[in-house]
FILOMI-932935 format. One record per residue (C-alpha): x, y, z negated. Coordinates in steps of 0.1 Angstrom, whole numbers, plus 5000, padded with zeros to 4 digits. Layout:
<papas>
XYZ...
</papas>
This chain:
<papas>
849414144706846913874696844913664720841213724717839213444702837313224725833513254724831612954712830612874748834312874758835112644729832412404740833512414777837112344766835912054744833811904772836811914796838811704772836011474759836911174780840311134765838811184730836010934734838310674750840810714721843610854744843711204730846811304709846411384672846311764677843611744702841611504681841911734651840712034672837811844687836711704653836912054637834712184666832211894662831911964625830612314633828812264666825712054665825212074702828611924711828111664683825011544701826811524734829711324719827411094700825211034730828210964752829710734726826410544722826110514760829510364763828910124735825610014750827209974784829909754770827409544750825509444782826009074792827109154827828609504829829009494867826809734885824509604913826309564946824509854962824810094932827910274946826210344979823010464962824910684939826910844967823810894987822111084958825211284951825411394988821711504986822311704954825411864968823511974999820812124977823212324956825012484986
</papas>
């Protein structure tokens, strides 16, 4: 019995779950090949990957890549607010 093929949305979700390893160059060759094949056919995911890659490059090009001292607290505060709104 054959497995049913994943829908395009499932393929995209699977890609996004593994994107961090791919962008950071830590994905194995098989995963890279699968992701690159998907990106060649999915313009939406290509935009996500290109945007993430450009964001990382921009961040690393900043003279001082240390976030402000209070950034962590502000981020956690915002996340708590968002979490409460979603529940």
